[in-house]
N, CA, C and O atoms as a Tinker XYZ file with bonds, in Angstrom:
   184  protein
     1  N    108.587000  132.852000  111.897000    73     2
     2  CA   108.872000  131.418000  111.972000    64     1     3
     3  C    109.360000  130.907000  110.628000    63     2     4     5
     4  O    110.361000  130.192000  110.572000    81     3
     5  N    108.682000  131.255000  109.549000    73     3     6
     6  CA   109.051000  130.697000  108.245000    64     5     7
     7  C    110.442000  131.261000  107.822000    63     6     8     9
     8  O    111.222000  130.605000  107.131000    81     7
     9  N    110.699000  132.489000  108.268000    73     7    10
    10  CA   112.006000  133.070000  107.953000    64     9    11
    11  C    113.089000  132.306000  108.605000    63    10    12    13
    12  O    114.136000  132.105000  107.989000    81    11
    13  N    112.907000  131.846000  109.862000    73    11    14
    14  CA   113.845000  131.078000  110.616000    64    13    15
    15  C    114.090000  129.711000  109.886000    63    14    16    17
    16  O    115.219000  129.237000  109.757000    81    15
    17  N    113.006000  129.143000  109.443000    73    15    18
    18  CA   113.088000  127.893000  108.752000    64    17    19
    19  C    113.938000  128.105000  107.453000    63    18    20    21
    20  O    114.774000  127.263000  107.123000    81    19
    21  N    113.728000  129.178000  106.759000    73    19    22
    22  CA   114.520000  129.460000  105.547000    64    21    23
    23  C    115.973000  129.614000  105.887000    63    22    24    25
    24  O    116.845000  129.166000  105.142000    81    23
    25  N    116.240000  130.243000  107.007000    73    23    26
    26  CA   117.676000  130.453000  107.333000    64    25    27
    27  C    118.375000  129.135000  107.782000    63    26    28    29
    28  O    119.556000  128.951000  107.489000    81    27
    29  N    117.688000  128.250000  108.464000    73    27    30
    30  CA   118.280000  127.130000  109.132000    64    29    31
    31  C    118.028000  125.725000  108.457000    63    30    32    33
    32  O    118.723000  124.758000  108.769000    81    31
    33  N    117.078000  125.642000  107.581000    73    31    34
    34  CA   116.718000  124.374000  106.958000    64    33    35
    35  C    117.220000  124.422000  105.486000    63    34    36    37
    36  O    116.615000  125.083000  104.642000    81    35
    37  N    118.358000  123.696000  105.192000    73    35    38
    38  CA   118.972000  123.784000  103.901000    64    37    39
    39  C    118.030000  123.279000  102.787000    63    38    40    41
    40  O    117.956000  123.881000  101.716000    81    39
    41  N    117.335000  122.203000  103.042000    73    39    42
    42  CA   116.397000  121.631000  102.003000    64    41    43
    43  C    115.249000  122.586000  101.652000    63    42    44    45
    44  O    114.893000  122.757000  100.487000    81    43
    45  N    114.685000  123.200000  102.697000    73    43    46
    46  CA   113.633000  124.204000  102.447000    64    45    47
    47  C    114.187000  125.400000  101.730000    63    46    48    49
    48  O    113.531000  125.899000  100.816000    81    47
    49  N    115.375000  125.904000  102.091000    73    47    50
    50  CA   115.997000  127.026000  101.413000    64    49    51
    51  C    116.249000  126.770000   99.996000    63    50    52    53
    52  O    116.009000  127.625000   99.144000    81    51
    53  N    116.731000  125.605000   99.717000    73    51    54
    54  CA   116.983000  125.206000   98.259000    64    53    55
    55  C    115.633000  125.172000   97.498000    63    54    56    57
    56  O    115.562000  125.616000   96.352000    81    55
    57  N    114.625000  124.676000   98.101000    73    55    58
    58  CA   113.288000  124.641000   97.483000    64    57    59
    59  C    112.779000  126.046000   97.183000    63    58    60    61
    60  O    112.298000  126.336000   96.088000    81    59
    61  N    112.896000  126.895000   98.177000    73    59    62
    62  CA   112.434000  128.306000   98.024000    64    61    63
    63  C    113.284000  129.015000   96.947000    63    62    64    65
    64  O    112.733000  129.738000   96.116000    81    63
    65  N    114.565000  128.824000   96.951000    73    63    66
    66  CA   115.468000  129.526000   95.954000    64    65    67
    67  C    115.063000  129.037000   94.548000    63    66    68    69
    68  O    114.998000  129.834000   93.612000    81    67
    69  N    114.796000  127.742000   94.404000    73    67    70
    70  CA   114.360000  127.245000   93.103000    64    69    71
    71  C    113.022000  127.786000   92.721000    63    70    72    73
    72  O    112.818000  128.142000   91.560000    81    71
    73  N    112.111000  127.864000   93.633000    73    71    74
    74  CA   110.798000  128.414000   93.326000    64    73    75
    75  C    110.900000  129.923000   92.905000    63    74    76    77
    76  O    110.208000  130.372000   91.991000    81    75
    77  N    111.732000  130.630000   93.564000    73    75    78
    78  CA   112.016000  132.060000   93.229000    64    77    79
    79  C    112.546000  132.128000   91.789000    63    78    80    81
    80  O    112.082000  132.956000   91.006000    81    79
    81  N    113.463000  131.311000   91.447000    73    79    82
    82  CA   114.026000  131.320000   90.116000    64    81    83
    83  C    112.969000  131.032000   89.038000    63    82    84    85
    84  O    112.908000  131.706000   88.009000    81    83
    85  N    112.162000  130.039000   89.297000    73    83    86
    86  CA   111.138000  129.669000   88.348000    64    85    87
    87  C    110.011000  130.689000   88.152000    63    86    88    89
    88  O    109.447000  130.849000   87.070000    81    87
    89  N    109.727000  131.355000   89.245000    73    87    90
    90  CA   108.529000  132.272000   89.247000    64    89    91
    91  C    108.963000  133.746000   89.216000    63    90    92    93
    92  O    108.075000  134.599000   89.214000    81    91
    93  N    110.214000  134.104000   89.192000    73    91    94
    94  CA   110.659000  135.432000   89.148000    64    93    95
    95  C    110.294000  136.251000   90.355000    63    94    96    97
    96  O    109.931000  137.421000   90.229000    81    95
    97  N    110.384000  135.653000   91.531000    73    95    98
    98  CA   109.993000  136.258000   92.764000    64    97    99
    99  C    111.221000  136.506000   93.637000    63    98   100   101
   100  O    112.275000  135.907000   93.423000    81    99
   101  N    111.077000  137.381000   94.608000    73    99   102
   102  CA   112.135000  137.571000   95.650000    64   101   103
   103  C    111.803000  136.530000   96.764000    63   102   104   105
   104  O    110.709000  135.968000   96.812000    81   103
   105  N    112.753000  136.318000   97.605000    73   103   106
   106  CA   112.563000  135.400000   98.733000    64   105   107
   107  C    111.453000  135.898000   99.620000    63   106   108   109
   108  O    110.619000  135.132000  100.103000    81   107
   109  N    111.460000  137.197000   99.824000    73   107   110
   110  CA   110.424000  137.790000  100.704000    64   109   111
   111  C    109.013000  137.549000  100.140000    63   110   112   113
   112  O    108.102000  137.172000  100.877000    81   111
   113  N    108.849000  137.765000   98.865000    73   111   114
   114  CA   107.560000  137.490000   98.182000    64   113   115
   115  C    107.241000  136.004000   98.316000    63   114   116   117
   116  O    106.114000  135.650000   98.662000    81   115
   117  N    108.171000  135.161000   98.058000    73   115   118
   118  CA   107.909000  133.752000   98.089000    64   117   119
   119  C    107.459000  133.245000   99.473000    63   118   120   121
   120  O    106.556000  132.415000   99.579000    81   119
   121  N    108.113000  133.767000  100.535000    73   119   122
   122  CA   107.788000  133.320000  101.858000    64   121   123
   123  C    106.311000  133.763000  102.297000    63   122   124   125
   124  O    105.739000  133.276000  103.273000    81   123
   125  N    105.804000  134.667000  101.529000    73   123   126
   126  CA   104.361000  135.045000  101.756000    64   125   127
   127  C    103.391000  134.255000  100.931000    63   126   128   129
   128  O    102.181000  134.337000  101.138000    81   127
   129  N    103.910000  133.482000   99.989000    73   127   130
   130  CA   103.078000  132.673000   99.092000    64   129   131
   131  C    102.516000  131.498000   99.778000    63   130   132   133
   132  O    103.220000  130.849000  100.552000    81   131
   133  N    101.261000  131.178000   99.538000    73   131   134
   134  CA   100.611000  130.037000  100.220000    64   133   135
   135  C    101.249000  128.707000   99.869000    63   134   136   137
   136  O    101.335000  127.822000  100.721000    81   135
   137  N    101.694000  128.551000   98.648000    73   135   138
   138  CA   102.357000  127.268000   98.304000    64   137   139
   139  C    103.644000  127.083000   99.097000    63   138   140   141
   140  O    103.950000  125.969000   99.522000    81   139
   141  N    104.392000  128.143000   99.300000    73   139   142
   142  CA   105.630000  128.023000  100.026000    64   141   143
   143  C    105.354000  127.774000  101.540000    63   142   144   145
   144  O    106.098000  127.050000  102.202000    81   143
   145  N    104.323000  128.361000  102.040000    73   143   146
   146  CA   103.935000  128.128000  103.443000    64   145   147
   147  C    103.526000  126.630000  103.625000    63   146   148   149
   148  O    103.834000  126.011000  104.644000    81   147
   149  N    102.865000  126.107000  102.660000    73   147   150
   150  CA   102.414000  124.724000  102.719000    64   149   151
   151  C    103.708000  123.834000  102.669000    63   150   152   153
   152  O    103.846000  122.896000  103.453000    81   151
   153  N    104.631000  124.147000  101.745000    73   151   154
   154  CA   105.890000  123.443000  101.622000    64   153   155
   155  C    106.689000  123.470000  102.923000    63   154   156   157
   156  O    107.295000  122.478000  103.330000    81   155
   157  N    106.669000  124.621000  103.548000    73   155   158
   158  CA   107.364000  124.744000  104.855000    64   157   159
   159  C    106.883000  123.755000  105.858000    63   158   160   161
   160  O    107.666000  123.117000  106.562000    81   159
   161  N    105.553000  123.628000  105.918000    73   159   162
   162  CA   104.971000  122.614000  106.851000    64   161   163
   163  C    105.420000  121.181000  106.502000    63   162   164   165
   164  O    105.684000  120.350000  107.370000    81   163
   165  N    105.489000  120.948000  105.198000    73   163   166
   166  CA   105.901000  119.566000  104.737000    64   165   167
   167  C    107.346000  119.375000  105.069000    63   166   168   169
   168  O    107.715000  118.300000  105.543000    81   167
   169  N    108.202000  120.368000  104.846000    73   167   170
   170  CA   109.630000  120.203000  105.108000    64   169   171
   171  C    109.966000  120.108000  106.595000    63   170   172   173
   172  O    110.988000  119.520000  106.948000    81   171
   173  N    109.133000  120.669000  107.480000    73   171   174
   174  CA   109.385000  120.618000  108.897000    64   173   175
   175  C    108.751000  119.383000  109.499000    63   174   176   177
   176  O    109.164000  118.995000  110.592000    81   175
   177  N    107.809000  118.752000  108.894000    73   175   178
   178  CA   107.162000  117.536000  109.403000    64   177   179
   179  C    107.967000  116.306000  108.989000    63   178   180   181
   180  O    107.942000  115.299000  109.697000    81   179
   181  N    108.658000  116.356000  107.896000    73   179   182
   182  CA   109.388000  115.172000  107.427000    64   181   183
   183  C    110.703000  114.956000  108.122000    63   182   184
   184  O    111.411000  113.995000  107.818000    81   183
């Protein structure tokens, strides 16, 4: 589900990409991170 959100939600994708740049992570690693999962819920509720 979170992978679909990453593919289709531009704002969430931009957030994840920025997070990856700042923390030196891959997208796959970031999508497993608790903070990103929380952000995903926020981006889908808004």
